[in-house]
Steps between C-alpha positions, in 0.01 A plus 500: 500500500240354727500579871777311684362310789670462835520122453446255214498119503778349295535149347866435513541122440292180503219626723213418259649168395529399864139598571394274212707217640350540845151466347602201300635330816124486601554637854519880550447514867771601737827334592532315163783478241566869437459590861781260596708612194473857616581422858804297411633765256458772767676289753792443262524869408503609863758221587435516875338163580179703543162332447283696259119459516299672224184681626209672352646844600764660707234597741418132555871428543510765776189347656678164511802662664275652767341174567840333540596751766221364744411852598302561819283796593721780603805391295656766299634512142710791370435605141592806301208741450603573139399163341197334354222414740564119485827549682308584816155351433628139490632531854210701630260231386692251724443726805831687503528865610661683209788740596576734211856604430628803301719458196838639398512814281754347260397136407139542641545176688419438869721718719710248689607772748144507635466128572650499852234756609217308353576160648316385815477172681201415283683552162482180303608603151659781290366515140736680257408618152786533252343809330557509121715192532766680699607315819432614845800521739486137572817450712376742764138379478616134526716585802210668678253218425744240624579696815126512586412158369261654246404330167601696185262495214594642155212640295695464179223598268736734311821327554531169311855452385630799692793453732635640829879457519481207263200328666173468317216697648233259637766255623609704807209495752342180628203568256455705186226571259499570132252660259417407152239764454458658163707801592805293617810407308410135470123457476211267435226771556423398862718279704777477769722271690600431855874436544583289803863539610444313828487121434298439825218709351468331161260216588259730685521755213382228259212421730387860539506535114281200456203613709650374817543138375795268466406451128854563382619207699225288354608584143860407590379167631601569857144450643226275352232769538499870597299691749449839668794558744558869535394862398520585134312596187493446126828672408611277218550665150318359196734308263390721218644801674808302594546411136502866404739571786743220398525654160595826669740353747687329214553848347577676823850611389351651180229679689742642762736617222217683314389675816856588582551667154189711560589587862858608395369705213264689729786554754745640240254703307313660796800565736574854392136588480442359851780714650367820341139430619600375847367152423656207673575185307514150655793440730666148478770413751812346356450170681150457372416337159164639414230330301405800271141462614415873477640834418363775706547873535481680833344838417567807721145503631142369460410787271792425269411131502136566416595740212753244366239224493255727319779623262568135412136425445443776264809370301362144490746359760369323810688584825365393830563557868543212741397399854290709738663435844316227690519686830282782367240270332157451664600150614850598598366773734260246644750227576789733602337818638795603715757468224781754510554731198661334207614809312704344225220266398261792486750716306590231248140402446424861376802533273581171335385431136578192291575483129403217262736205511451154344686271256314589181514876544649609164795733449264747342277494800795537750623800300154657516471441880839678546409775267166570674673490843762751389227742380372527860646768720432456875575871563192614307 
């Protein structure tokens, strides 16, 4: 058997057919037929009267959210440190002071108990990340945000179709972002979306997405010409990518079901081994419907994690660690030099390792991954 990669692209439906159709339409630039089809389908699936705007990446969707906040120098935005750089970078680029928050030791989400201590009169937004597609404690976070008149942004890169107490992730904050990167459940290689849950922000979001012009209104026939009216950039996804994405969105239930089978298989097969080797498996609260985005192991320490990754490599299985905390990065130390210790983020970063998980991971490959994992003893 060849080496099992951490991730592998999967054709699950009509992706290639739709790409051909997009080309035959004769216009493959952004905001065309498959862009609109994908946006409408996502809006129907989320069933929240949200406006979905496809973007070239989740990073760009976050940049749009940051522009919509009208940040001024000195304004503060709270983000978890254990996340991808874009979560903080988008707001830093708009002049915000980034305030890093630690995460919970169970779900690895932003620790809502810290929020009150981090909020000041300059706090303008809280950005939550639903790590691994498991919801943050949104009731408490929403309450705190409302009490202080702070905007809540969901970085939902991991969380499409996940739920918190019956509500879809990405429909809870005023704004949310999605990722369709090649490692995500639903993908088009590179892509994202901004979800606007506040009706008053929709028109300006369309303008920002179209290079600061009112081009969207022009195409709807609401103005006879369009012009530059606001900040923005070229955030519109190519219709070729949107065509691939539409094929994936149509098969979202199949994709999620395949990932669930693999996730459940790992959980059942590795549970006893994990207990013996002091390895923590993912914790999913009862009121959260996760997305089966990733299956991770929390090893006892950095040494065990390093040895496990090497053990997997020697046995042709690719396992990988995840984020390095932003507060300890070169840029993080520069923009937040007086940050208080974030011990959980530091600890998790040294111990977490992820196993391969994607729709076309065969039963034989899954069995090998479990077998190789069980051969490892963290006490050696």
